[in-house]
VMD Tcl script that draws the C-alpha trace (Angstrom):
set ca {
  {-8.54 -32.61 35.74}
  {-8.91 -33.38 32.03}
  {-10.68 -36.69 31.45}
  {-9.42 -38.56 28.42}
  {-9.15 -42.02 26.99}
  {-6.54 -43.41 24.61}
  {-6.16 -46.21 22.13}
  {-3.77 -47.16 19.32}
  {-4.73 -48.48 15.90}
  {-3.03 -51.51 14.38}
  {-1.13 -49.20 11.99}
  {0.46 -47.38 14.94}
  {-1.70 -44.23 15.03}
  {-2.06 -43.07 18.62}
  {-5.43 -41.55 19.48}
  {-6.39 -39.51 22.55}
  {-9.88 -38.15 23.18}
  {-11.57 -35.76 25.60}
  {-15.38 -35.71 25.70}
  {-16.78 -32.21 26.24}
  {-20.61 -32.10 26.17}
  {-20.60 -28.39 27.10}
  {-19.90 -27.37 23.50}
  {-21.60 -28.03 20.18}
  {-18.21 -28.10 18.45}
  {-15.34 -30.53 18.00}
  {-11.63 -30.04 17.40}
  {-9.48 -32.58 15.59}
  {-5.71 -32.24 15.87}
  {-3.10 -34.28 14.00}
  {0.45 -33.91 15.27}
  {3.23 -35.41 13.14}
  {6.64 -36.19 14.61}
  {8.48 -34.37 11.83}
  {9.95 -30.90 11.67}
  {12.88 -28.89 10.42}
  {15.34 -31.13 12.27}
  {14.43 -33.93 9.83}
  {15.58 -32.05 6.74}
  {18.69 -32.49 4.65}
  {21.02 -29.52 5.41}
  {21.10 -28.80 1.67}
  {17.29 -28.60 1.48}
  {16.15 -26.68 4.54}
  {12.62 -25.32 4.80}
  {11.10 -28.49 3.36}
  {9.05 -29.30 6.48}
  {7.50 -25.83 6.40}
  {6.84 -26.16 2.66}
  {5.10 -29.44 3.43}
  {2.78 -27.75 5.88}
  {1.52 -25.72 2.91}
  {1.45 -28.66 0.51}
  {-0.82 -30.61 2.86}
  {-3.58 -28.14 1.94}
  {-2.96 -28.49 -1.80}
  {-5.16 -31.51 -2.43}
  {-5.04 -35.20 -1.51}
  {-5.83 -38.51 -3.23}
  {-9.62 -38.15 -3.16}
  {-10.10 -34.50 -2.16}
  {-8.84 -31.92 -4.67}
  {-9.78 -28.88 -2.56}
  {-9.27 -29.32 1.20}
  {-10.40 -25.83 2.21}
  {-13.58 -25.96 0.12}
  {-14.70 -29.13 1.88}
  {-13.83 -27.63 5.24}
  {-15.91 -24.54 4.53}
  {-18.79 -26.71 3.34}
  {-18.76 -28.39 6.76}
  {-18.86 -25.02 8.52}
  {-15.34 -25.51 9.81}
  {-11.95 -23.82 9.94}
  {-8.43 -25.17 9.86}
  {-4.84 -24.13 10.27}
  {-1.37 -25.55 10.91}
  {2.09 -24.78 12.23}
  {5.59 -26.16 11.82}
  {8.48 -26.08 14.28}
  {11.97 -27.51 14.31}
  {10.48 -30.60 15.98}
  {6.88 -31.10 14.86}
  {4.23 -30.31 12.26}
  {0.69 -29.79 13.54}
  {-2.69 -29.59 11.77}
  {-5.94 -28.66 13.50}
  {-9.57 -28.43 12.42}
  {-12.72 -27.15 14.11}
  {-16.33 -27.74 13.04}
  {-19.78 -28.40 14.51}
  {-19.71 -31.79 16.23}
  {-22.31 -33.16 13.83}
  {-19.66 -32.82 11.08}
  {-17.00 -34.73 13.03}
  {-16.79 -37.42 10.35}
  {-15.99 -34.79 7.71}
  {-12.93 -33.69 9.66}
  {-11.72 -37.28 9.94}
  {-12.37 -37.83 6.23}
  {-10.27 -34.77 5.35}
  {-7.37 -35.58 7.67}
  {-7.28 -39.28 6.83}
  {-7.22 -38.64 3.09}
  {-4.17 -36.40 3.26}
  {-2.47 -38.84 5.61}
  {-3.17 -41.57 3.05}
  {-1.49 -39.59 0.29}
  {-1.22 -36.19 -1.34}
  {-2.23 -35.46 -4.92}
  {1.42 -34.56 -5.67}
  {0.34 -32.00 -8.21}
  {3.13 -30.08 -9.99}
  {0.85 -27.04 -9.98}
  {0.32 -27.28 -6.21}
  {4.08 -27.54 -5.69}
  {4.75 -24.43 -7.79}
  {1.99 -22.45 -6.10}
  {3.06 -23.36 -2.57}
  {6.75 -22.92 -3.40}
  {5.99 -19.34 -4.45}
  {3.91 -18.74 -1.32}
  {6.67 -20.02 0.98}
  {9.41 -18.04 -0.77}
  {7.34 -14.86 -0.50}
  {6.73 -15.62 3.19}
  {10.48 -16.08 3.65}
  {11.14 -12.66 2.09}
  {8.35 -10.94 3.96}
  {9.00 -12.30 7.44}
  {12.76 -12.90 7.44}
  {14.52 -10.88 4.75}
  {12.48 -7.68 4.49}
  {11.30 -7.32 8.09}
  {13.47 -5.62 10.73}
  {15.19 -8.29 12.87}
  {13.60 -10.98 10.69}
  {16.93 -12.71 10.17}
  {17.99 -12.39 13.82}
  {17.41 -16.08 14.53}
  {19.36 -17.07 11.43}
  {22.37 -15.42 13.01}
  {21.60 -16.58 16.56}
  {21.05 -20.22 15.71}
  {24.20 -20.28 13.63}
  {26.09 -18.87 16.61}
  {24.75 -21.35 19.19}
  {24.65 -24.49 17.03}
  {27.55 -25.69 14.91}
  {26.33 -29.10 13.70}
  {22.80 -29.83 14.94}
  {19.85 -29.18 12.57}
  {18.67 -26.52 15.03}
  {21.30 -24.27 13.47}
  {18.69 -23.39 10.84}
  {15.30 -21.78 11.61}
  {12.10 -23.53 10.55}
  {11.68 -21.25 7.54}
  {14.97 -22.60 6.18}
  {18.48 -21.33 5.59}
  {17.80 -19.53 2.30}
  {15.03 -19.37 -0.34}
  {17.21 -21.15 -2.93}
  {16.74 -24.40 -0.98}
  {12.98 -24.23 -1.59}
  {13.44 -23.20 -5.21}
  {15.17 -26.47 -6.03}
  {12.66 -28.87 -4.37}
  {11.42 -31.45 -6.89}
  {8.35 -33.66 -7.04}
  {10.59 -36.63 -6.15}
  {11.82 -34.79 -3.03}
  {8.22 -34.14 -1.99}
  {7.17 -37.75 -2.45}
  {10.18 -39.09 -0.55}
  {9.66 -36.73 2.39}
  {5.96 -37.52 2.60}
  {6.18 -41.29 2.53}
  {8.99 -41.42 5.11}
  {7.46 -39.01 7.65}
  {3.71 -38.51 7.19}
  {2.67 -41.91 8.45}
  {0.06 -43.06 10.98}
  {2.83 -44.64 13.05}
  {4.53 -41.22 13.20}
  {1.50 -39.24 14.36}
  {-0.91 -38.56 17.19}
  {-4.60 -37.82 16.60}
  {-6.35 -35.85 19.34}
  {-10.07 -35.09 19.56}
  {-11.84 -32.75 21.98}
  {-15.49 -31.79 21.82}
  {-19.03 -33.07 21.85}
  {-18.45 -36.56 20.46}
  {-18.67 -39.67 22.60}
  {-15.78 -42.10 23.19}
  {-17.71 -44.79 21.33}
  {-18.20 -42.55 18.30}
  {-14.54 -41.52 18.29}
  {-13.26 -45.08 18.34}
  {-15.69 -46.27 15.67}
  {-15.10 -43.30 13.36}
  {-11.33 -43.22 13.73}
  {-11.15 -46.93 12.97}
  {-13.31 -46.38 9.88}
  {-11.32 -43.50 8.44}
  {-7.76 -44.21 9.57}
  {-7.62 -47.96 10.20}
  {-6.88 -48.93 6.59}
  {-3.99 -46.48 6.11}
  {-0.81 -48.57 6.08}
  {2.08 -47.88 8.43}
  {5.30 -46.81 6.74}
  {9.02 -46.95 7.51}
  {9.99 -43.64 9.10}
  {13.37 -42.12 8.29}
  {15.65 -42.33 11.33}
  {17.29 -39.22 12.72}
  {20.98 -39.67 11.97}
  {22.51 -36.43 13.19}
  {24.75 -36.15 16.24}
  {24.06 -34.23 19.42}
  {25.39 -30.69 19.47}
  {28.78 -30.50 21.25}
  {28.76 -28.36 24.40}
  {29.66 -24.68 24.32}
  {32.90 -24.45 26.30}
  {33.86 -20.79 25.75}
  {31.91 -17.58 25.20}
  {30.91 -16.82 21.62}
  {30.16 -13.39 20.20}
  {28.84 -12.10 16.90}
  {28.05 -8.56 15.78}
  {25.96 -7.87 12.67}
  {24.14 -4.91 11.19}
  {20.98 -4.49 9.18}
  {18.00 -2.27 8.39}
  {16.78 -2.07 11.98}
  {15.82 1.00 14.05}
  {17.52 0.06 17.31}
  {20.37 -2.07 18.53}
  {19.14 -5.46 19.70}
  {21.28 -7.65 21.96}
  {20.69 -11.32 22.71}
  {22.57 -13.50 25.16}
  {21.73 -17.17 24.58}
  {22.68 -20.10 26.81}
  {22.31 -23.78 25.82}
  {19.67 -25.43 28.00}
  {18.14 -28.91 28.45}
  {15.60 -30.28 26.00}
  {11.98 -30.96 26.87}
  {11.55 -33.51 29.63}
  {15.20 -33.36 30.69}
  {16.21 -32.30 34.22}
  {16.35 -28.52 34.38}
  {13.93 -27.81 31.52}
  {11.08 -26.68 33.79}
  {13.48 -24.68 35.93}
  {14.71 -22.82 32.84}
  {11.12 -21.98 31.94}
  {10.56 -20.60 35.44}
  {13.85 -18.67 35.36}
  {12.73 -16.72 32.29}
  {9.37 -16.10 33.92}
  {10.99 -14.70 37.06}
  {13.22 -12.50 34.96}
  {10.79 -11.10 32.44}
  {7.12 -12.06 32.83}
  {4.92 -9.07 33.58}
  {5.42 -5.64 35.09}
  {6.53 -7.12 38.42}
  {9.40 -8.99 36.79}
  {13.04 -8.14 37.46}
  {13.82 -7.07 33.91}
  {10.86 -4.72 33.69}
  {11.42 -3.07 37.07}
  {15.21 -2.83 36.95}
  {16.03 -2.50 33.28}
  {13.06 -1.03 31.43}
  {11.91 1.26 34.25}
  {15.19 1.55 36.12}
  {17.64 2.17 33.28}
  {17.21 4.62 30.38}
  {19.31 2.36 28.16}
  {16.62 -0.31 27.75}
  {13.58 0.20 25.50}
  {12.55 -3.43 26.06}
  {13.98 -6.40 27.97}
  {12.77 -9.98 27.77}
  {13.74 -13.57 28.50}
  {12.42 -16.76 26.91}
  {13.20 -20.37 26.03}
  {12.87 -22.08 22.68}
  {11.02 -25.07 24.17}
  {12.88 -27.54 21.95}
  {12.69 -31.31 22.16}
  {16.47 -31.49 22.13}
  {18.80 -29.06 23.94}
  {17.57 -25.57 23.17}
  {18.30 -22.00 24.15}
  {17.54 -19.78 27.13}
  {17.66 -16.25 25.77}
  {18.03 -12.81 27.35}
  {17.06 -10.13 24.85}
  {16.79 -6.35 24.81}
  {16.39 -3.41 22.46}
  {18.31 -0.28 23.32}
  {17.77 3.47 23.18}
  {21.45 4.06 22.36}
  {23.04 2.53 19.26}
  {26.66 3.00 20.26}
  {29.08 0.10 20.67}
  {29.64 1.03 24.31}
  {25.90 0.94 25.00}
  {25.66 -2.57 23.56}
  {28.48 -3.80 25.80}
  {26.87 -2.19 28.83}
  {23.50 -3.74 28.03}
  {24.97 -7.23 27.65}
  {26.70 -6.86 31.01}
  {23.50 -5.66 32.68}
  {21.47 -8.56 31.27}
  {24.02 -11.09 32.49}
  {24.27 -9.46 35.92}
  {20.51 -9.49 36.44}
  {20.31 -13.14 35.41}
  {23.24 -14.07 37.64}
  {21.27 -12.93 40.70}
  {19.27 -16.14 40.33}
  {22.37 -18.25 40.85}
  {21.95 -18.39 44.62}
  {19.28 -18.32 47.35}
  {18.07 -14.96 48.67}
  {19.58 -14.16 52.03}
  {22.29 -16.83 51.91}
  {26.01 -16.04 51.66}
  {27.57 -17.27 48.46}
  {31.01 -17.30 46.89}
  {30.05 -18.23 43.34}
  {32.76 -16.56 41.27}
  {30.68 -15.22 38.41}
  {27.94 -13.68 40.59}
  {28.92 -10.05 41.07}
  {29.07 -8.89 44.68}
  {26.36 -6.28 44.16}
  {23.99 -8.99 42.89}
  {24.29 -11.29 45.89}
  {21.94 -9.49 48.30}
  {19.03 -10.22 45.95}
  {18.98 -13.91 45.10}
  {15.93 -15.85 44.00}
  {13.30 -16.25 46.73}
  {10.76 -19.03 47.32}
  {8.03 -16.42 46.78}
  {9.27 -15.66 43.26}
  {9.44 -19.34 42.39}
  {5.94 -19.96 43.76}
  {4.59 -16.95 41.86}
  {6.10 -18.19 38.60}
  {4.64 -21.67 39.16}
  {1.21 -20.23 39.94}
  {1.34 -18.10 36.80}
  {2.11 -21.16 34.69}
  {-0.63 -23.18 36.37}
  {-3.15 -20.41 35.81}
  {-2.28 -19.94 32.14}
  {-2.30 -23.68 31.48}
  {-5.64 -24.16 33.24}
  {-7.37 -21.27 31.48}
  {-6.02 -22.26 28.07}
  {-7.39 -25.77 28.64}
  {-10.92 -24.36 28.83}
  {-10.78 -24.10 25.04}
  {-11.61 -27.39 23.33}
  {-9.21 -26.48 20.49}
  {-6.30 -25.74 22.82}
  {-7.19 -28.85 24.82}
  {-6.92 -31.00 21.68}
  {-3.51 -29.53 20.86}
  {-2.27 -29.99 24.42}
  {-3.50 -33.58 24.50}
  {-1.74 -34.36 21.24}
  {1.54 -32.92 22.50}
  {1.28 -34.70 25.85}
  {0.68 -38.01 24.09}
  {3.59 -37.36 21.73}
  {5.76 -36.78 24.81}
  {4.41 -39.91 26.49}
  {3.18 -37.94 29.49}
  {-0.11 -37.54 31.32}
  {-1.55 -34.09 30.62}
  {-2.81 -33.99 34.20}
  {0.75 -34.29 35.52}
  {2.12 -31.22 33.70}
  {1.12 -28.67 36.34}
  {2.08 -30.98 39.27}
  {5.52 -31.37 37.64}
  {5.98 -27.60 37.87}
  {4.73 -27.61 41.46}
  {7.42 -30.13 42.39}
  {10.13 -27.61 41.50}
  {11.96 -26.11 44.48}
  {13.92 -22.91 44.95}
  {17.05 -25.02 45.34}
  {16.53 -26.71 41.98}
  {15.98 -23.33 40.31}
  {19.24 -22.05 41.81}
  {21.12 -25.19 40.81}
  {19.83 -24.96 37.24}
  {20.64 -21.24 37.02}
  {24.22 -21.96 38.11}
  {24.57 -24.69 35.53}
  {22.89 -22.95 32.59}
  {23.83 -19.29 33.15}
  {27.53 -20.01 33.34}
  {29.35 -17.17 31.47}
  {31.52 -19.67 29.63}
  {28.36 -20.90 27.89}
  {27.11 -17.46 26.81}
  {26.55 -16.83 23.09}
  {26.11 -13.10 22.51}
  {24.62 -11.54 19.39}
  {24.66 -7.76 18.87}
  {22.43 -6.61 16.01}
  {23.05 -2.93 15.24}
  {21.51 -0.54 12.70}
  {23.60 -0.34 9.57}
  {25.49 2.89 9.07}
  {23.97 5.20 6.52}
  {26.39 6.68 4.03}
  {26.08 10.42 3.87}
  {24.24 10.73 7.19}
}
mol new
graphics top color blue
foreach p $ca { graphics top sphere $p radius 0.5 }
foreach p [lrange $ca 0 end-1] q [lrange $ca 1 end] { graphics top cylinder $p $q radius 0.2 }
display resetview
């Protein structure tokens, strides 16, 4: 049980706090409801660029990191398609310094041309290093473009191409900041050795005078359903063939989301998982086999992924078939007769069992509980729970309410072959051997 109290400032900033007297530290987390899905399709990567710009100096603080170091603290951030998150840690006696730093950059950035040029260069180099020059780095560029045809999720957080970042202007930066980085578009979470009274008083002092701002509405349409299988084959400077089968799945909080999370756990979490035992250990074709979800706010992807020991076209086809067959075993209850057309006959004797579902739930509960022992992770989890409008103490019970029948029903709905989007990423052929 995580004890917390909440309040909202008059400018719309939502605040959630957990008092932890067992530590001498405090974590401050600011979660903004803005991510890559809020970008113009002709200027992708802007949200990620902004994550960097937020460390480039604000109205009254020219050097964010220097002040953080002076307070004995550390900071970092991340950007996703849905959110941008900033977190700071310092001794609890320097709690006010963290609020001063975060409130000043929420109030306004310095909007320095030099900072823009420096961070633009950093982000472009990161794009090249992690997505263009790294094996499989552009895999999700291809995969997202295959699964999504109109939704902003069709581009990864890093952006579509570096040229989009190259053309960002100071006016673009100002417009994006003042229509997204607002107190009424954020959640502030605090966990550590500061009292509820101190949190309320200090947050009011540092954030209360920041004005609320109009937030740009999201004006894109929902992604149309996938009604027929899609396939794409590409090649690149990679050592092994990689195959991915992606299925559209519900967004966070929608019926079936938790079941999809448990499905991937049953398939591929740990050495007792089906993929590890049957594919990695049981079939020489598979070097690795995994399953995961994107965890998106709006309909995301459930992915089956493997790297192969054989780079032939026939091996790729065989691997795709094996991944689908193993997943299709979850489309019915263990020990019950079933006539579902796309579940192969040889798969039917081994449907999902209540034991597997319970084990997956227990694994999630254990990982969530142990991660919550960290005051930093607790602050981040509290911020996300508040952003979702849910009680953090109901997250594990929500998983425990899942039944084997609901897992089977979700598997049948999501793992339908007509919804499969298959990407085959093969090593490029070398001329001259």
